[in-house]
N, C-alpha and C positions, 0 to 999 in steps of 0.2 A: 380653363381646365388643362392641366399639364398632360404631356404624352404618357406619363407613368401612372395616372389615376386609373384604377381598374374598372370604373363604371361611368356610365353617362349620367347627365343630370336627371333624365327621366327615370333611370333606375334608382337613383338616390331618393327621388320623391316617392317612388313606389315602396321602397323599403321603409321610409319614415311613416308613410300612410299605414303600412301593414302593422307597425308596432304602436300605432295610435298617437303620433305627434305630427305637427304640421311643419316643423322646421328643426334644424340641427340645434339651434339655440334653445328650443323647448326641450329637446332631448337632454341637454346638459344643465338644465335650470337648477338642479340640486347642488351643483358645484358653485360655491361662493364666487361672486364676480371678482373679488380681490385675489382669488387664487388662480384666475385664468390668465394665460399669457396674452399680452397685448403687443402690437407692433409686428415687426418682421424678424424672423430668425437671422442671427448673425452668421450666415453661412458663406463660405468662400465661393468663388465663381466655379461653375461646372468644369470638369476636366474630362478629357478623353480617356479611354481604357489605358492607352500607353502612358499618359501623364499620371494617372492614378498609380500604376505599377512603379513608375519612376519615383513618385513621392513616397510610396510605401518602402521602397528600397533605401531611400535617403534616411527615412526614420529608423529603419532596421539597422543601418550602418552606424547609428549613434550608440547602439548597445555595446557594452564592453565585453569582449570575449575573455572569459576567465578559464584558467587551468584549474580543474576542480579536485580538491582533496577533502571535500566535505561529504558526510554520509548521514548517519543518524536515522536511517530508514529509507533513504532514496539515494541511488548510486549511479555514477556516470559510466555505465557500461556501453560497449559498442553494440549498436543495433544493425544487423545485416540488412542490406538494401531490400532483399526479398521480403522481409517482414512488412515494411511499409507498402511495398508494391502489392502484395496479396491483400493486405488490409484495404487497399484502395479499390478493389474490385467492386463495381456497383452492386453486385449481388449481396455483398457484405456491408458496404459502406453506406449506411442508411440511418436516418434519425429515428426510424421506427423501432419501438421497443419489442424485441422478439419473444414475447411470452404467451401470446394468444394461441388458440387452437390451430389457426391457419398458418402458423410459422412454417417456413419452407424446410424441405428435407435437407437442403444444403446447410442451413443454419443449425438444425438439429444434429446433423452429423458432425459439424464443427464443434458443437458443445460436447458431443460424445467423445470425440478424439481428444479434446482438451482434458476432459475428466480422466480418460485412460492414461494420458501422459503424466498428469499430476499424480495419479495413484502410483505409477511406476517410480517417479522421482521421490515421492515421500514414503514409499513402502507401506502405504495405507490401503485399506480395502475399498473405500468409496470416497468420491469427491463430488461436490455439487458443481453446478455450471458457473460458479464464481459469485463473489460478494462485491460490495462497493469498493472497499480498500482494506488494507491490512488491519487498521484500527477497528473498523466495524466488524470484521471477521473475528477478531479476537474477543470483542465484547459479546458477539453472538455465541461464541464458543463457551464463554462463562455462563450465559443463560442456559445453554444446552447441558452443561455439566450439572446444573441445578435440576434439570428435568430428568436426567438419567440417574440421579441420586435423590429421588423425590423427597425423602424424609429428612434431608439435610439442607441447611440454609446458609452456609458460610462458604465464601470463595477466597482462597488465599492467593495473593499476587505479590510478586517480588518488588522490593524497593528499586532494584536496578532494571526495571521494565522501562521501555521507551516512555518518557514523560507524557508525550502526546497521546500514546495509546492508553496510558493510565487515566488521563482525563476523560477519554471516550468511555472506557470501562466503568469508571465511577459514575458517569452520567447515565449509562444504561442501567446501573444497579440502584440509582438514586430513587428514593420514594417507595421502595419495596421492603418487604420483610427480610429479604436476603441481605446478608452482611458481608461486605468486602473487608478483608483483614490483610494488612501489609506484613510481609516477611522481610526482615533486614538483610543487608548484604555485608560481607566482611570488608572493612575499609582497607585492609592490606592487599587482599587478592582481587577484590572487585566481584567475587562470586557470591552466590546466595549463601547466607549463614545457615549451615545445615542444622546446627543446634537450635537456632531460632525456629527453623521450619518444623523440627520435631516437636518443639514445645507448643506449637500452635496447631498441630494436627490432633483432631479428636473426632468423635463420632458424629459431630455436626458439620464437618467439612465435606462439602459436595465435590469441589474441584480445586486443584492446585495449578496455577498458571506459572509457566517458566518460559522466559525468552532465551533462545539458544542459537548463536551466541547472544549474550545480553546486550543491553544498550551501550555498554562500554566496549563492546567487541570481544569480550572474554568468553571463552568456552566453559560451559558449566559441566559438572560431572553428572551427565544424564543417567547412566546406569544406576548410580547410587541414589539419585533423587527419585527415579522411577520405582526403585525397590521400596524406598521409604513410603512413598505415596500409595503404592499398591498394598502394602501391609496395613495402611490406615483405612483402606477401603474407599478412598477418594478417587475421582477421575483425574487423570493427568492430561492437562492441556498445554501443548507446546507451540510456541510461536517461533518459527525459524527464519533465517536468512536463506532463501532457496538456492542461492549460488553455492553456499557451503555444502549442499547435499551432493555436489560433484565429488566430494572427498570425505566428508563426515558421515557417520551412520545416520540413516533416515529415521524419522520419528517412529515408524512402524517397527523398526528393529529393536528398540528398547521399550516398546509396549505403550506408546502414547494412545490414549483413548480418542483424543481430538488433536489435530494439528492444523495450524493456520500459518499464513505468510502474507507478506506484501509481494505481489507479483511484478512490481515495477522493474526489478533488475533483470527479468527474463524477457527482454525485447521491447520494453516501453521506454520512451525518452523521458527525461526529467520533467519537461513541460511545465515548469513553474509550480509543480506540486499536484498535477493531475490532468485528466482523469487517470486513476490507477486501477488496481485490481486486487480484490481480496480472495486469497486461495483458502479453501475450507475442505478439510478431509476428516474422516473418522473411521472407526471400526464399523463393519457392516451391521452388527447387531443394533446399532443406534441410528440406523438410517432414517427411521420415521420420526426421529427427534431433531433431524437436521433442518436448518433454515434454508431458504432459497429453493432451487429447482434442480432436477436431475433429468438428463436426456438418456433414454434407453434404446437399445437395439432389439429389433424383433423381426419376425417373418410374417408376411401377410398370407391371406387365404390361398394365393396363387404361388406361394413359395418364394416371393421376392423379399429381399432384405429391405427393411424400412426402419425409420427412427421416429420415436414418439417422446412426448413429454411425460415421463414416467411418474414424476413426483413434483407437485407444486404445493407449497406449504402455507401460502399466504391466506389471510382471512377472506379475501374476495372470492376465492375458489371453494371447492367442496369442503375444505377443512373447517371453515367458519370459526366457531369459538375454540376449536381444537388446533388452530393455526399455531405453528411454532415461532413465527416471526412476522413482523409487518414489512419485511423487505419486499419491495414491489417489483424489483427487476434484477438484472445482473449486468455486469460490464462485458457484454458479449464481444464487442469489437476488440477490447483489450484482452479478453480471454483468447480470441482468435490469434492475436499477436503472440501471446505466450505459446500457444500450440504450434504456431509456425516456427518460432524461435527454438523450442525444444526439439522439433522435428529436424531442423537444420543442424543444430549443434550435436545431437545424439549423445551417447554416453561419454565418448572420448572428448567431444567438444566441451561438455559441461565440466568434465574433470580438468580440462586445460584452463578454462576460465577461472575455476576455483583455485587451481595451483598458481596461476600467474598472479592472481590477486593476493594470495597468501605470501608468495615469495617477495613480491614488491613491497608489501607491508613490512616484512621483516628487514628488507634492505634499507628502507627509509628509517625504520625504528633504530636499527644498529648505527646508521650514520648520525642520527640525532643524539644517541647515547654517547657516541664518540666525541661529539661537540659539547658535552656536558649537560644536556637536557636530562630531566629526570622523568621516569614513568609515573603515572598516577597510581597504577596498580601493578602487582607482581604476577597476576594470573596470566595463563597462556591465552593469547588472542588469535583471531583468525585473519581478518583483513582490516580491522579497525582498532585503534588504540588511543588512549588519552595520555597526554603529557602535561607536565607542570611548566608554565611559562613565567619568566621573571617579571613580566609586566602583564596587566590584564589581557586575557585572551581576546576580548572584543577589540581592543586596540591593535593587537597583532593582525586580526582578520581585516580590519579596516585599512590598515597601512599596507599590508601585502596586496590587497585588492587594488588599492589606488596606485601604489608604486611599482608593483610587479605583475599585475593582472593574474594573480593567484588567489583562488578562494581557499584559504589555508585550513579550514575545518569548521567545526561547530563550537562556539564558545559555550561551555556548560553553565555559565552564569545566566544564560537565557532561561534555564530551568531551575534557578534558585540555588545552584551549586557554587563552589569556589570560583571566584572570578579569574583565577589563574590556571584553570583547566581547559585544555583544548582537545577536542575529539577529532582525530584524523582518520580518513578512510582511503583505501587504495582499490583500484580496479585494474583490469588488464590493459586499460588505455594509457596508463601513466608510464612514460618512458624513463630511462635512467637519467637522461638529460633534464627532464622536468623535475625529477626527484632531487637531483643535485642542485638545481636552481632553487627549489623549495628550501633546502637546507641553508644555502647561502643567504637567501632572503630572510629567513627566520633568524639567523645569526645577526644580520644587520639590524633588523627592527627591534630586537630585544637587547642589543648591546647598550651599555650605559655610557 
């Protein structure tokens, strides 16, 4: 019996007896003998704590450190040290899912502060305490648009929507009477084709989804689109890059009914794709149709400020068959990180991050145009743009990673598009030296 076995032999016998078997072998008799492992595990010799840490560091050092120019929904922004420090407080840093009635006042207040900050950033009237990620938030928004326009059953979504979000959206709508219909984009500008949008709007359209900036990084004409959607009586669902809200008009300003986002750029590391954060906001009149949960602020009988779980929409709670979603939890730790990040950055900080990302994108774009590369689209972009490469973009990415330790972007062939299109993204972290090195490396690997 090893030192780490948590029970004695007597306790094991008592447990087996209580469940009605005489031995461990009898307990697992339903498992075929040929499926059971025989012999000893091929494990290395035991190591001390110091030796384990040294081994882990040696393994970590084998990772290639890349200068990141890829985006497509996740971005290499700077995360202030205070964000991770505050996230690590034991009061917050727990595996426990904070949705039960006994959730602490501190967690409820953190949710409330997060909601308040998100509402201010988005210019919207209400936000929930977060969703799982940007893709699920957008799909839930599509379902919500069908609820608030009950007699309609069509959701329009743009062809230039993030392809990964599109797959999640279509999965959510699969097998229902509701119909997803795609709106084309203009091949020259990269923007939504307004004429195609108008032709597909009718009395059966419940919601219209727009990504702004779109998957190609191009800024859509939101005032015009909002006007067209409003005149058709449909709900406008906008998925935004939250960093752009430091400069661009927020969704509430042009009349979005529901606005969502991926919260990763606001203080969360790339982390190989997660966990991330789904931001979800709407007009107040639709609050009872929102998925997820909402923390509210109140006064108790003695006049003290308190925080309560004001709204929980899942079927396990009081809503039962009237539940708006089967979302069972929220990304509270990630939401806390976003709240801390927004508090640290403030209005001026958010504006600076947005402006630096914007100016760096145009510096790199102009340098590439000077070198003879061609843009994929003519529309105005914010911090992400696609270019045409003379060789397959996947080959460009592979070679620049191997030869220059640069992650050059996202090859759009991954999503069934032209193999010579490369999507490039910039953040405030990229220096002039790194961008100039990018241009030189791209010239070299694409030269004949």
